[in-house]
C-alpha positions as CSV (number, residue, x, y, z in Angstrom):
1,M,108.9,103.0,78.0
2,N,110.0,105.1,80.9
3,E,107.2,107.5,80.3
4,S,104.7,104.7,80.2
5,L,106.0,103.3,83.5
6,H,105.7,106.8,85.1
7,E,102.1,107.1,83.8
8,S,101.2,103.7,85.2
9,A,102.7,104.6,88.6
10,H,100.9,107.9,88.7
11,F,97.6,106.2,87.8
12,M,98.1,103.6,90.6
13,K,98.8,106.3,93.1
14,M,95.7,108.2,92.1
15,G,93.6,105.1,92.5
16,A,95.1,104.4,96.0
17,D,94.5,108.0,97.0
18,F,90.8,107.7,96.3
19,M,90.4,104.6,98.5
20,L,88.8,105.3,101.8
21,G,91.2,103.0,103.7
22,M,94.9,103.4,104.5
23,V,97.2,101.8,101.9
24,G,100.9,101.4,102.5
25,Y,103.8,99.5,101.1
26,W,106.6,98.4,103.3
27,T,109.9,96.7,102.3
28,R,111.6,93.6,103.9
29,D,113.6,95.9,106.2
30,L,110.2,97.5,107.3
31,R,110.6,100.9,105.7
32,S,107.8,102.7,104.0
33,T,108.0,103.2,100.3
34,F,104.4,104.3,99.6
35,A,101.5,105.6,101.6
36,N,98.2,106.8,100.1
37,R,96.6,110.1,101.1
38,E,94.5,108.6,103.9
39,Y,97.6,107.0,105.4
40,L,99.5,110.3,105.2
41,N,96.6,112.2,106.8
42,W,96.2,109.7,109.6
43,F,99.9,110.0,110.6
44,G,100.2,113.7,109.8
45,K,103.1,113.2,107.3
46,S,103.9,114.3,103.8
47,P,105.0,111.8,101.2
48,E,108.6,112.9,101.6
49,E,108.4,112.6,105.4
50,M,106.9,109.1,105.1
51,R,109.3,107.7,102.6
52,G,111.8,105.5,104.3
53,V,110.3,105.7,107.8
54,P,110.7,102.5,109.7
55,V,107.4,101.0,110.8
56,Q,108.7,100.7,114.3
57,D,109.2,104.5,114.4
58,L,105.7,105.2,112.9
59,L,103.8,102.8,115.2
60,G,105.9,103.2,118.4
61,G,107.3,100.3,120.3
62,E,104.2,98.9,122.0
63,L,102.0,98.9,118.9
64,F,104.8,97.5,116.8
65,R,105.3,94.6,119.2
66,K,101.6,93.8,119.0
67,H,101.7,93.7,115.2
68,E,105.2,92.3,114.7
69,P,104.0,88.6,114.4
70,Y,101.5,89.6,111.7
71,I,104.2,91.7,109.9
72,R,106.8,88.9,110.0
73,A,104.2,86.4,108.8
74,A,103.3,88.6,105.8
75,L,106.9,89.0,105.0
76,A,107.2,85.2,105.0
77,G,104.5,85.0,102.4
78,Q,101.5,84.4,104.6
79,P,98.6,86.9,104.0
80,Q,97.3,88.4,107.3
81,K,94.0,89.8,108.4
82,F,93.1,91.1,111.9
83,D,91.1,93.8,113.6
84,Y,92.5,96.3,116.1
85,P,91.6,99.6,117.7
86,L,93.8,102.5,116.9
87,A,93.2,105.1,119.6
88,W,95.7,107.8,118.6
89,A,95.8,109.9,115.5
90,T,96.4,113.4,114.2
91,I,92.9,114.2,112.8
92,Y,90.7,111.5,114.3
93,S,90.1,110.6,117.9
94,S,90.0,106.8,117.4
95,R,89.4,104.2,114.7
96,C,88.6,100.5,114.5
97,C,90.9,99.1,111.9
98,E,90.9,96.0,109.9
99,A,94.5,95.2,108.8
100,L,95.1,93.3,105.6
101,M,98.7,92.5,105.0
102,K,99.3,90.8,101.6
103,P,102.7,89.7,100.4
104,F,103.7,91.4,97.2
105,A,105.2,89.2,94.4
106,L,106.7,89.8,91.0
107,S,106.6,86.9,88.6
108,C,107.6,83.9,90.6
109,F,109.8,85.7,93.2
110,R,108.5,87.0,96.5
111,S,109.8,90.4,97.2
112,G,109.3,90.2,100.9
113,S,107.2,93.3,101.0
114,F,103.7,93.8,102.3
């Protein structure tokens, strides 16, 4: 069973890495637990550097304050969708982003993650 779970997680990571958009998973206390390749490239981080990073530290104070209402709403179980320009990056000069924040649920329990 453990091997099957590991294989499933590896398969899901590979799928996320082939997506053209940035895919991340954040906990209720706003720490990163997963980021796909595009996300890592954008922020110039390795998977190890990204794991556990608070979203406030990653985005910086001003950008975090702009997105905090959306983040809190997603954590409260309300899916969020909004557009925003992202004018700083490591390998791109700018990017227009569409953010989709979807609450993650297991069975009938909401985990409080997005």
